[in-house]
Every structure is written in structure tokens, then in C-alpha cells.
N, C-alpha and C positions, 0 to 999 in steps of 0.2 A: 504494500500500500504506500502511495506517495503522499506523505503528509506535508511536504514543503511547498507544494504547488500554491496553496492559498497564502503562504507567507512571503512569497516573492512578489515584488512590486516593480514592474517595468513601466516607465513613463516616457513619452516622447516630449522633449523640450527643445524646440528650435533645431530639429534634425539631429539632435544629440540624444542618446539614450542615457538615462540616469538610473542606476540601480541603487535603491535606498536601503540602508542598513541602520535604522535608528538614527543615531546622531552623526553617522558617517555617510557620505555619499561617494559613489564612484562614478565619475563622469567618463563616458566613453564616446569618442567621436565615431564616425562610421567604422564598422568592423573591417572595412577594406583598408583602413589605416593601420599599418603595421605597428605603430607606436601604441595604439589602443590595445592591440593584442598583447603587447608586452606589459601594459598596465594590468590587464586582466591576469596574465600569467604571474606577474609579481604579486598581485593581490591574492591569487589562489595559493601561492607558496607561503605568503604571510599567514593566511588563514589555516593552512595545513600545520604550520609550526604552532600557531595558537591553539589549534585543536589538540595537538599532541600534548602540549603543556597542561591544558585544562582536563584532558582525559586522564593524564597521569595524576593530577591532583584529585580528581574524583576517585580513582582507583585507590590511592593512598588513604583517603578518608574512609572509604568503604571497608578496606582491609583493617584499618584501625578500629572501626566500629565492631567488626566481627571478632577481632582480638579481644576487645573489651568484654564482649558477650561470653566468649569462651573462658577467659580468665576470671570472670566474675569479680573484677577489681574496681568497678566504678559504681557510683550512685546512679539511681534512675535519672536524676537531673543531668548528670554528665552524659549519660547515654542519649538523652533527648537532645542535648546540645550538639552532639556528634551527628545525630540524625539530621538536624537542621543544617549543619555544615555540609553534609553529604547531599542533601536536597539542593542547596545553593550551588554546589559544585556540579551537580547533574544539570541544573538549569543553564549554567555557564557553558558547559560543553555542548549542550543541545543547541543553544543559540548560535554558537560558532558553526556547528554542523549545518544548521539551516542557512546561514550566510554562504557557506561553501557550496551547498547544494544549489542555491540561487545563482551563484556565479556559473556553476556547471550548466545550469539550465538556460539562463538568460544572457549570459555573457558571450554568446555567439559560439560557444564550444559545443553545447548540447550533447554532453557525454553521458549517455544513458547508463553506461557501466559504472561510472563514478557516482551517479545519482542513486543507482541501486545499492552500491556499496555504502553510501551515506545512510540510506534507509535501513540497511541491515545493521549498521553500527548503532543507529537509534534504537532498534529493537533490542540489541544486546545490552545497551546501557540501561534501558528501561527494565529489562529482566533482572539484571544484576542489582539495580536499586530496589526493585520490588522484593527480591529474595532477602536482601540485607534488612530492609524495613520490616518484613514479616518476621524474621528471626529476632529483631529488636523488640517488636511488639510481644512476641511469645515470651521473651526474656523478662520484659517489664511486667507482663501479666503474672508470670511465675513468681517474680520477686514480690509483687503485691499480694499474691495468695499466701506466700510464705510469711510475709509480714503480718497479715490478718490472722493467720493461724497462731503465730507467736503471741499476738495480742489477745486472742480469744483464749489461749491456753493460760495466760497470766490472769485473766479475769475469772476463769473457772476455779482457780486456787483459792 
């Protein structure tokens, strides 16, 4: 499924095409202009590097969360903070993937193989995040149950 289609915005402005990415704009003269192609290539490379950094950050935070759950060394509040950090990191990498997909689709390249690759990566990241969050919720529920049982046991005495 191609999720990025509705997120890409291509507008004609005085015979120039403008790809909008939030606060950044990439202006591209006619695609016949070799310089424009270089700008697109440079932008794609820059986004690939940014995606790699953000994907790495997401993976580190996710692995840290899973470590905290296995080692049972953190408070529920700490676990919730790491979940929030992971969600933010997931959003960051997804935003870069969408930008990169837009360039592949609208930047005159129309590389369906790369678009498919980006969509698969989105699926993988969403799955990894969902699995980690489900494990964290199970952990928090178990901790909460254990805490209630201890409290109930103390009240019964």
C-alpha cells in the first residue's frame, strides 16, 4: 500500500515545480535542466543520510526500551518516558521516509522500486514499534498487578 501519495505536494509556480516539505522547499527548474537533476540527487542523498541517522536513533531507543523491560530495572514512569522517546523517534524517521518517497515520486525520477522499498521500510518500523509498545504495555500491566497484589496482601494482614 502506498501511503505517501497523499503526503506529496507538487505545485506549478511560474513553470517551476516546487516540492514542499514543511518548512523547507525544493525548487526545481525544468527537469530537462541538468542542474535541477543534480539538486534532486543531492537532496535525495541528504535525505538518505538523515534517514539512516534517524532510523539508527529509533532502533537504539527501541532496543533500550526492550533492555529495560527484560532487566526489570526501571520504574513504570521511566518506561513510559522511553516509550514517548521511541514514538518521537519513529515519527522523525517516518517523516524523512515520506520526504524521500516524495522526491522519488515527484522529483522526475519516478523510481517505483525505491518507493516500494520506502513503503516496506515503513511497514517494518511500524511493526517493530508496535511489538516494543505491546511488550511495554504487558510489562506495565504486570508491574501494576504485582503492585496491587502486594498492597492487597498488606491490607489483609
